[in-house]
ROFI-333999 format. One record per residue (C-alpha): residue number from 1; residue in one letter; x, y, z. Coordinates in nm, 2 decimals, always signed. Example, Ala and Ser with C-alpha at 12.3 -4.5 7.8 and 13.67 -1.06 7.14 Angstrom:
ROFI-333999
<atom><pos>1</pos><code>A</code><east>+1.23</east><north>-0.45</north><up>+0.78</up></atom>
<atom><pos>2</pos><code>S</code><east>+1.37</east><north>-0.11</north><up>+0.71</up></atom>
END
This chain:
ROFI-333999
<atom><pos>1</pos><code>M</code><east>+0.00</east><north>+0.00</north><up>+0.00</up></atom>
<atom><pos>2</pos><code>R</code><east>+0.12</east><north>+0.34</north><up>-0.09</up></atom>
<atom><pos>3</pos><code>F</code><east>+0.10</east><north>+0.66</north><up>+0.12</up></atom>
<atom><pos>4</pos><code>L</code><east>+0.12</east><north>+1.03</north><up>+0.06</up></atom>
<atom><pos>5</pos><code>T</code><east>+0.22</east><north>+1.29</north><up>+0.32</up></atom>
<atom><pos>6</pos><code>F</code><east>+0.14</east><north>+1.66</north><up>+0.33</up></atom>
<atom><pos>7</pos><code>S</code><east>+0.07</east><north>+1.95</north><up>+0.56</up></atom>
<atom><pos>8</pos><code>L</code><east>-0.25</east><north>+2.15</north><up>+0.59</up></atom>
<atom><pos>9</pos><code>N</code><east>-0.32</east><north>+2.48</north><up>+0.75</up></atom>
<atom><pos>10</pos><code>I</code><east>-0.68</east><north>+2.57</north><up>+0.68</up></atom>
<atom><pos>11</pos><code>P</code><east>-0.85</east><north>+2.81</north><up>+0.92</up></atom>
<atom><pos>12</pos><code>Y</code><east>-1.18</east><north>+2.70</north><up>+1.08</up></atom>
<atom><pos>13</pos><code>Q</code><east>-1.38</east><north>+2.98</north><up>+0.90</up></atom>
<atom><pos>14</pos><code>V</code><east>-1.24</east><north>+2.87</north><up>+0.56</up></atom>
<atom><pos>15</pos><code>F</code><east>-1.31</east><north>+2.50</north><up>+0.63</up></atom>
<atom><pos>16</pos><code>L</code><east>-1.68</east><north>+2.60</north><up>+0.71</up></atom>
<atom><pos>17</pos><code>Q</code><east>-1.72</east><north>+2.63</north><up>+0.33</up></atom>
<atom><pos>18</pos><code>Y</code><east>-1.67</east><north>+2.26</north><up>+0.31</up></atom>
<atom><pos>19</pos><code>Y</code><east>-1.93</east><north>+2.19</north><up>+0.57</up></atom>
<atom><pos>20</pos><code>S</code><east>-2.18</east><north>+2.41</north><up>+0.40</up></atom>
<atom><pos>21</pos><code>G</code><east>-2.12</east><north>+2.24</north><up>+0.07</up></atom>
<atom><pos>22</pos><code>S</code><east>-1.99</east><north>+2.54</north><up>-0.13</up></atom>
<atom><pos>23</pos><code>A</code><east>-1.67</east><north>+2.35</north><up>-0.17</up></atom>
<atom><pos>24</pos><code>S</code><east>-1.64</east><north>+1.97</north><up>-0.17</up></atom>
<atom><pos>25</pos><code>Q</code><east>-1.28</east><north>+1.89</north><up>-0.26</up></atom>
<atom><pos>26</pos><code>L</code><east>-0.94</east><north>+1.97</north><up>-0.11</up></atom>
<atom><pos>27</pos><code>M</code><east>-0.65</east><north>+2.01</north><up>-0.34</up></atom>
<atom><pos>28</pos><code>V</code><east>-0.31</east><north>+1.94</north><up>-0.18</up></atom>
<atom><pos>29</pos><code>Y</code><east>+0.05</east><north>+1.92</north><up>-0.28</up></atom>
<atom><pos>30</pos><code>T</code><east>+0.23</east><north>+1.62</north><up>-0.12</up></atom>
<atom><pos>31</pos><code>D</code><east>+0.58</east><north>+1.64</north><up>+0.02</up></atom>
<atom><pos>32</pos><code>C</code><east>+0.71</east><north>+1.49</north><up>-0.31</up></atom>
<atom><pos>33</pos><code>G</code><east>+0.53</east><north>+1.76</north><up>-0.52</up></atom>
<atom><pos>34</pos><code>L</code><east>+0.23</east><north>+1.56</north><up>-0.64</up></atom>
<atom><pos>35</pos><code>K</code><east>-0.10</east><north>+1.76</north><up>-0.67</up></atom>
<atom><pos>36</pos><code>V</code><east>-0.38</east><north>+1.54</north><up>-0.53</up></atom>
<atom><pos>37</pos><code>Q</code><east>-0.75</east><north>+1.60</north><up>-0.47</up></atom>
<atom><pos>38</pos><code>F</code><east>-0.95</east><north>+1.45</north><up>-0.19</up></atom>
<atom><pos>39</pos><code>P</code><east>-1.31</east><north>+1.48</north><up>-0.08</up></atom>
<atom><pos>40</pos><code>A</code><east>-1.32</east><north>+1.73</north><up>+0.21</up></atom>
<atom><pos>41</pos><code>V</code><east>-1.56</east><north>+1.50</north><up>+0.40</up></atom>
<atom><pos>42</pos><code>R</code><east>-1.26</east><north>+1.27</north><up>+0.47</up></atom>
<atom><pos>43</pos><code>F</code><east>-1.10</east><north>+1.54</north><up>+0.68</up></atom>
<atom><pos>44</pos><code>R</code><east>-1.40</east><north>+1.64</north><up>+0.90</up></atom>
<atom><pos>45</pos><code>S</code><east>-1.29</east><north>+1.43</north><up>+1.20</up></atom>
<atom><pos>46</pos><code>F</code><east>-0.96</east><north>+1.62</north><up>+1.21</up></atom>
<atom><pos>47</pos><code>V</code><east>-1.11</east><north>+1.98</north><up>+1.22</up></atom>
<atom><pos>48</pos><code>T</code><east>-1.06</east><north>+2.17</north><up>+1.55</up></atom>
<atom><pos>49</pos><code>Q</code><east>-1.14</east><north>+2.52</north><up>+1.66</up></atom>
<atom><pos>50</pos><code>A</code><east>-0.81</east><north>+2.62</north><up>+1.49</up></atom>
<atom><pos>51</pos><code>G</code><east>-0.92</east><north>+2.46</north><up>+1.17</up></atom>
<atom><pos>52</pos><code>L</code><east>-0.77</east><north>+2.18</north><up>+0.97</up></atom>
<atom><pos>53</pos><code>V</code><east>-0.41</east><north>+2.20</north><up>+1.08</up></atom>
<atom><pos>54</pos><code>G</code><east>-0.12</east><north>+1.95</north><up>+1.09</up></atom>
<atom><pos>55</pos><code>R</code><east>+0.06</east><north>+1.68</north><up>+0.90</up></atom>
<atom><pos>56</pos><code>F</code><east>-0.13</east><north>+1.40</north><up>+0.74</up></atom>
<atom><pos>57</pos><code>K</code><east>-0.06</east><north>+1.06</north><up>+0.59</up></atom>
<atom><pos>58</pos><code>V</code><east>-0.31</east><north>+0.93</north><up>+0.34</up></atom>
<atom><pos>59</pos><code>F</code><east>-0.29</east><north>+0.56</north><up>+0.24</up></atom>
<atom><pos>60</pos><code>V</code><east>-0.40</east><north>+0.46</north><up>-0.11</up></atom>
<atom><pos>61</pos><code>T</code><east>-0.46</east><north>+0.13</north><up>-0.27</up></atom>
<atom><pos>62</pos><code>A</code><east>-0.27</east><north>-0.01</north><up>-0.57</up></atom>
<atom><pos>63</pos><code>D</code><east>-0.53</east><north>+0.14</north><up>-0.80</up></atom>
<atom><pos>64</pos><code>N</code><east>-0.49</east><north>+0.48</north><up>-0.63</up></atom>
<atom><pos>65</pos><code>R</code><east>-0.82</east><north>+0.47</north><up>-0.43</up></atom>
<atom><pos>66</pos><code>F</code><east>-0.84</east><north>+0.62</north><up>-0.09</up></atom>
<atom><pos>67</pos><code>D</code><east>-0.79</east><north>+0.37</north><up>+0.20</up></atom>
<atom><pos>68</pos><code>R</code><east>-0.75</east><north>+0.57</north><up>+0.52</up></atom>
<atom><pos>69</pos><code>I</code><east>-0.60</east><north>+0.89</north><up>+0.66</up></atom>
<atom><pos>70</pos><code>E</code><east>-0.39</east><north>+0.95</north><up>+0.98</up></atom>
<atom><pos>71</pos><code>R</code><east>-0.28</east><north>+1.27</north><up>+1.14</up></atom>
<atom><pos>72</pos><code>L</code><east>+0.10</east><north>+1.26</north><up>+1.21</up></atom>
<atom><pos>73</pos><code>T</code><east>+0.24</east><north>+1.39</north><up>+1.53</up></atom>
<atom><pos>74</pos><code>N</code><east>+0.48</east><north>+1.68</north><up>+1.51</up></atom>
END
């Protein structure tokens, strides 16, 4: 299984757009420079009062389908 790592720093007020449905996808650049798009709903459990902040590791299957996401410790 492959994984992608990246950092996010999206303020809470900005991430509210994803909750309201006006935006549904997050576009991120991985640490190795790949541009990847994920459904924002996958990140909801990681949102705090500060927003969506931290380092993340997303695991993908051999056919590049989302498997799971983990927040990495600093």
